[in-house]
Legacy VTK file of the C-alpha trace (Angstrom):
# vtk DataFile Version 3.0
C-alpha trace
ASCII
DATASET POLYDATA
POINTS 138 float
-41.914 -58.518 65.658
-42.154 -54.671 65.910
-40.303 -54.652 69.156
-37.543 -56.675 67.639
-37.385 -54.480 64.523
-37.090 -51.353 66.823
-34.203 -52.909 68.498
-32.512 -53.775 65.321
-33.093 -50.447 63.622
-32.162 -48.693 66.857
-28.965 -50.394 67.085
-28.092 -49.388 63.375
-29.277 -45.703 63.749
-26.307 -44.312 65.751
-23.991 -45.663 63.035
-25.923 -43.970 60.010
-26.436 -40.877 62.259
-22.914 -40.447 63.106
-21.829 -38.822 59.794
-18.510 -37.161 59.619
-19.790 -33.888 58.198
-22.857 -31.838 59.177
-25.735 -31.602 56.599
-27.084 -27.961 57.763
-26.234 -24.938 59.885
-26.073 -25.665 63.721
-26.172 -29.468 63.403
-23.607 -31.234 65.544
-22.228 -34.583 64.187
-19.412 -36.435 65.830
-18.081 -33.137 67.192
-18.249 -31.354 63.834
-20.497 -28.089 63.714
-21.948 -26.400 60.697
-21.679 -22.831 61.393
-24.582 -20.435 60.664
-23.759 -17.938 57.969
-25.076 -15.344 55.689
-24.357 -14.827 52.038
-24.541 -11.354 50.413
-24.294 -11.190 46.537
-23.442 -7.786 45.363
-22.769 -6.466 42.009
-19.099 -7.225 41.971
-18.505 -9.230 45.334
-19.651 -12.266 47.460
-19.810 -11.555 51.078
-20.023 -14.265 53.399
-20.172 -14.026 57.257
-19.929 -17.119 59.415
-20.319 -17.446 63.263
-17.325 -19.470 64.526
-17.156 -18.568 68.304
-14.061 -19.353 70.403
-11.875 -20.074 67.374
-8.413 -18.533 66.784
-7.691 -17.016 63.560
-4.619 -19.612 63.158
-7.039 -22.376 63.310
-9.177 -21.483 60.304
-8.668 -22.907 57.026
-10.650 -21.392 53.780
-10.524 -22.861 50.461
-12.035 -21.527 47.101
-12.542 -23.942 44.355
-14.384 -21.988 41.457
-18.069 -21.548 42.706
-17.503 -23.518 45.963
-16.274 -22.058 49.345
-14.960 -24.364 52.182
-14.447 -23.295 55.698
-12.762 -25.447 58.284
-12.034 -24.443 61.871
-10.953 -26.169 64.980
-11.592 -25.030 68.641
-9.618 -26.779 71.418
-10.057 -26.134 74.891
-8.052 -27.312 77.892
-8.669 -26.704 81.669
-6.837 -27.644 84.715
-8.001 -27.223 88.416
-5.423 -28.119 91.272
-6.575 -28.656 94.635
-5.370 -30.232 97.727
-4.901 -33.818 96.830
-6.332 -33.690 93.406
-5.811 -32.419 89.869
-8.839 -32.013 87.518
-8.060 -31.726 83.688
-10.565 -31.343 80.863
-10.311 -31.346 77.390
-12.756 -30.247 74.544
-12.652 -30.420 70.750
-15.066 -28.998 68.227
-14.633 -28.839 64.445
-16.547 -26.363 62.276
-16.968 -27.506 58.898
-19.111 -25.911 55.941
-19.072 -26.065 52.138
-21.004 -23.544 50.362
-21.902 -23.348 46.713
-21.584 -19.726 45.644
-24.037 -18.015 43.205
-20.940 -17.559 40.625
-17.390 -18.068 40.393
-15.057 -15.947 42.338
-11.301 -14.925 41.961
-9.414 -17.472 44.392
-6.372 -14.754 44.624
-8.764 -11.895 45.435
-10.319 -13.203 48.786
-10.342 -11.190 52.031
-11.014 -12.762 55.224
-11.268 -11.171 58.756
-12.235 -12.640 62.312
-13.675 -10.512 64.811
-15.481 -11.566 68.044
-16.190 -14.893 66.897
-17.682 -13.654 63.326
-15.819 -14.733 60.135
-16.154 -12.213 57.408
-15.090 -13.577 53.935
-15.073 -11.037 51.062
-14.742 -12.457 47.419
-14.421 -10.681 44.299
-16.418 -12.209 41.286
-14.562 -13.213 38.178
-15.884 -11.720 34.980
-17.971 -14.113 32.987
-17.118 -14.500 29.534
-19.437 -13.222 26.885
-21.771 -15.693 25.423
-20.362 -16.915 21.814
-22.885 -17.965 19.104
-22.212 -21.167 17.607
-23.286 -21.700 14.036
-24.855 -24.998 13.117
-23.444 -26.861 10.229
LINES 1 139
138 0 1 2 3 4 5 6 7 8 9 10 11 12 13 14 15 16 17 18 19 20 21 22 23 24 25 26 27 28 29 30 31 32 33 34 35 36 37 38 39 40 41 42 43 44 45 46 47 48 49 50 51 52 53 54 55 56 57 58 59 60 61 62 63 64 65 66 67 68 69 70 71 72 73 74 75 76 77 78 79 80 81 82 83 84 85 86 87 88 89 90 91 92 93 94 95 96 97 98 99 100 101 102 103 104 105 106 107 108 109 110 111 112 113 114 115 116 117 118 119 120 121 122 123 124 125 126 127 128 129 130 131 132 133 134 135 136 137
């Protein structure tokens, strides 16, 4: 019985394990990688540094929604080797994805992103939080 259940669960496991998006940094899921990152919270800015090696800046998309940051990037690689009587072609594709809750809301119109040597640096200015309003109970 245990052997049979092991086969049944083993058949199901790749389906559930093949999530479309990774859950943590460094995890590879269906050719999607969650990049490792660092978040630095200063007095007026939030700085995020993410490792996305081999990606061109035109293949990166950054979205800011209130207190959420979403980073999507794609890396495509094609190689071709020609020899006498053969042609060898290889293609590779990797997608990087990470959605990060930020410690506070940021101004989506005041975000600066730079890519250098496979390291993406995103600098976001915090929005001013409204003052607390005292509500009188009636």
